Structure formats: structure tokens, C-alpha cells
VMD Tcl script that draws the C-alpha trace (Angstrom):
set ca {
  {6.74 59.42 49.35}
  {6.58 57.92 52.87}
  {9.19 55.31 51.91}
  {11.50 58.02 50.58}
  {11.14 60.08 53.75}
  {11.91 57.03 55.89}
  {15.03 56.19 53.83}
  {16.34 59.75 54.08}
  {15.61 59.94 57.82}
  {17.36 56.65 58.57}
  {20.35 57.66 56.45}
  {20.73 60.97 58.29}
  {20.54 59.29 61.70}
  {23.03 56.53 60.81}
  {25.44 58.99 59.19}
  {25.68 61.47 62.06}
  {25.96 58.93 64.90}
  {29.71 58.63 65.69}
  {31.26 55.24 65.01}
  {34.24 53.60 63.28}
  {33.45 55.34 59.97}
  {33.47 58.77 61.60}
  {36.70 58.04 63.46}
  {38.50 56.91 60.29}
  {37.28 59.85 58.20}
  {38.23 62.33 60.90}
  {41.68 60.85 61.44}
  {42.51 60.63 57.73}
  {41.23 64.14 57.05}
  {43.25 65.66 59.87}
  {46.43 63.71 59.23}
  {46.26 63.20 55.47}
  {44.43 66.31 54.35}
  {41.15 67.08 52.60}
  {41.65 64.70 49.67}
  {42.39 61.82 52.04}
  {39.19 62.56 53.97}
  {37.09 62.73 50.81}
  {38.57 59.49 49.47}
  {37.86 57.81 52.81}
  {34.26 59.01 52.54}
  {34.09 57.62 49.00}
  {35.35 54.25 50.22}
  {32.62 54.18 52.87}
  {29.98 55.05 50.29}
  {31.21 52.29 47.95}
  {31.11 49.78 50.80}
  {27.57 50.86 51.64}
  {26.67 50.27 48.00}
  {27.93 46.69 48.45}
  {25.68 46.24 51.50}
  {22.74 47.67 49.55}
  {23.39 45.33 46.62}
  {23.26 42.12 48.63}
  {20.37 43.44 50.73}
  {18.34 43.91 47.54}
  {19.49 40.50 46.28}
  {18.30 38.87 49.50}
  {21.74 37.66 50.60}
  {21.69 40.00 53.56}
  {18.58 38.27 54.90}
  {20.35 34.92 54.74}
  {23.31 36.34 56.66}
  {21.09 37.93 59.30}
  {19.25 34.66 59.89}
  {22.40 32.52 60.11}
  {24.11 32.61 63.50}
  {27.32 31.17 62.05}
  {27.56 33.58 59.10}
  {26.56 36.63 61.11}
  {29.05 35.89 63.89}
  {31.77 35.19 61.32}
  {31.10 38.60 59.76}
  {31.23 40.24 63.18}
  {34.56 38.60 64.01}
  {36.07 39.64 60.68}
  {34.90 43.19 61.24}
  {36.19 43.17 64.82}
  {39.59 41.84 63.73}
  {39.94 44.54 61.10}
  {39.00 47.35 63.51}
  {41.49 46.07 66.09}
  {44.20 45.80 63.42}
  {43.44 49.31 62.18}
  {43.39 50.69 65.72}
  {46.70 49.09 66.66}
  {48.27 50.27 63.40}
  {47.01 53.80 63.99}
  {48.30 53.81 67.57}
  {51.75 52.46 66.66}
  {52.22 54.83 63.71}
  {51.23 57.93 65.72}
  {53.85 60.67 65.66}
  {54.13 64.35 66.55}
  {53.28 66.85 63.81}
  {56.22 68.19 61.82}
  {56.39 71.47 59.92}
  {54.99 69.81 56.79}
  {52.06 68.04 58.45}
  {49.87 71.12 58.70}
  {50.10 71.95 54.99}
  {50.42 68.86 52.84}
  {48.89 65.43 52.59}
  {50.81 62.47 53.90}
  {48.37 59.76 52.85}
  {47.92 58.25 49.40}
  {44.32 58.72 48.14}
  {43.91 55.02 47.33}
  {45.07 54.03 50.81}
  {42.48 56.40 52.27}
  {39.78 54.90 50.01}
  {40.81 51.39 51.06}
  {40.64 52.28 54.77}
  {37.16 53.72 54.35}
  {35.92 50.80 52.27}
  {37.23 48.06 54.55}
  {36.06 49.81 57.71}
  {32.48 49.92 56.46}
  {32.27 46.72 54.42}
  {33.35 44.61 57.43}
  {30.94 46.39 59.79}
  {27.89 44.17 60.50}
  {26.00 47.23 61.72}
  {26.20 48.62 58.19}
  {24.88 45.28 56.95}
  {21.90 45.46 59.27}
  {21.27 49.11 58.39}
  {20.96 48.29 54.69}
  {18.91 45.20 55.42}
  {16.53 47.01 57.78}
  {15.78 49.65 55.16}
  {14.75 47.09 52.57}
  {12.87 44.87 55.01}
  {11.12 47.48 57.13}
  {10.73 50.44 54.78}
  {10.09 48.93 51.37}
  {7.43 46.39 50.42}
  {7.31 43.49 47.97}
  {5.50 45.83 45.58}
  {8.40 48.32 45.56}
  {10.08 48.21 42.15}
  {13.70 47.07 41.94}
  {14.74 50.35 40.30}
  {13.12 52.24 43.14}
  {15.11 50.17 45.64}
  {18.28 50.91 43.68}
  {17.38 54.59 43.87}
  {16.99 54.30 47.64}
  {20.39 52.64 47.81}
  {21.92 55.50 45.83}
  {20.34 57.98 48.28}
  {21.77 56.07 51.24}
  {25.29 55.87 49.83}
  {25.18 59.42 48.49}
  {23.85 60.82 51.75}
  {26.57 59.16 53.83}
  {29.22 60.34 51.35}
  {27.92 63.92 51.49}
  {27.90 63.94 55.30}
  {31.50 62.76 55.56}
  {32.61 65.23 52.87}
  {31.11 68.01 55.00}
  {32.89 66.60 58.06}
  {36.14 66.55 56.07}
  {35.72 70.11 54.83}
  {35.08 71.43 58.33}
  {37.94 69.64 60.05}
  {40.42 70.56 57.30}
  {39.74 74.27 57.62}
  {43.19 75.76 58.36}
  {42.30 77.02 61.84}
  {40.58 73.78 62.88}
  {43.24 71.48 61.45}
  {46.09 73.55 62.89}
  {44.55 73.19 66.33}
  {44.32 69.42 65.98}
  {47.84 69.15 64.59}
  {49.15 70.58 67.85}
  {47.88 67.43 69.56}
  {48.49 65.08 66.59}
  {50.37 62.42 68.58}
  {47.68 62.04 71.24}
  {44.89 62.46 68.69}
  {46.14 59.53 66.60}
  {46.71 57.41 69.67}
  {43.20 58.22 70.90}
  {41.69 57.26 67.53}
  {43.72 54.04 67.60}
  {42.45 53.17 71.08}
  {38.88 54.09 70.06}
  {38.91 51.83 66.99}
  {40.46 49.01 69.00}
  {37.71 49.34 71.60}
  {35.09 49.33 68.83}
  {36.61 46.08 67.59}
  {36.76 44.48 71.04}
  {33.18 45.54 71.73}
  {32.06 44.05 68.43}
  {33.84 40.77 69.14}
  {32.40 40.64 72.66}
  {28.83 40.70 71.30}
  {29.45 37.57 69.26}
  {27.41 34.78 70.79}
  {25.15 31.89 69.96}
  {21.91 33.88 69.97}
  {20.07 34.84 66.81}
  {20.89 38.45 65.68}
}
mol new
graphics top color blue
foreach p $ca { graphics top sphere $p radius 0.5 }
foreach p [lrange $ca 0 end-1] q [lrange $ca 1 end] { graphics top cylinder $p $q radius 0.2 }
display resetview
């Protein structure tokens, strides 16, 4: 029961702290509509399931203990965030009459954005790894660990679905659409800064 409480608590904290995942979900929900936001959330949850899988398998421990592998992962993640941020900034445009009513983003593109944003994030790697190293014990059954992983992925998905639902309420979304150009540019700059910050922390010290 204590393990379960710890897993749920960590998931809640990680989910609600703003980061690249939050920025991507919010942008896609506001610009692409509710389905785009939900599909982005699903992509993040699927990526977290990947992190959970290799954390349970022990691969995550190898990555965390290898300076070369960990820094390579950080640089890949940083490059993707910078690419996504620049793309978002360059594609920013004022809202037209259709933007406030229909979706302008293909669901699979939204899912891909969510998945790649999370799967290349080393912080998500360390989150999954910390749960299975610090919370569980060698005596914890594999199926129990899988259950914890499902709670983690499901909890993050639920949080971002709630975020999507709120920010796609007509009144809320209409307000954001009035500043769509600057909103998208701001999200682009934010993701780029996340990427630069991630790259800047790459060094020769053990993670």
C-alpha cells in the first residue's frame, strides 16, 4: 500500500509541474482542438510506457550509469525540443474565422508530437527509473511493477486530458485564439529554451 501511495504521489507531482509535455499539449489543444490535445496526451502516455518498460527491464539503470549514453539521450532530446520550438515559432499565424471552431491538426501528427516530446526527454527516463529503484523493492512482483507503470501512464494521460478539456472550453479557447500568433511564438520560444537548457546541462559528470 505504501508503494502504491508513493507511485501515485510521484505521478501527480510530475504530471502537474509545467514542462515540455504541458507546453505541447496546451499548444495542440488550443490550435488543433480537443481531439488534437487528447491525442497528444495519448502520445505522452505511450512514451511514458516505453520509459517504464525499459526501467523494469533494467536498461534504464544502464543508461543512467553511462555518461556517454545519458548525455547522448539528453542531446537527442534537446535537439528535438529545439526543432519543435523553431517549427512552432515559424509556423505561427494569426487566427482566422475557422480556427476557433475546427481542428487544424491531424490526430496522428498530434500523437507523434506528444510521443516524441516525452520519449526523448531524459527527465521522463529518470522519473520512471526513480520509481522502480526508490519505491519498489527486489521482492516486488513484475506484474505489480507493470501495474505501477500503468498507473503512471494512465495518471499522466488523465491529467493532460483534463488540461485539454479545460483549455478547449469555448470561452477559454476563444480568448486564447485572440492572441494565437503570440501564443504560438511564445510556446515555440519556450520549447527552444527547454531544449537549450537541456543541452547546456550535458557534461562529463555522472547523472
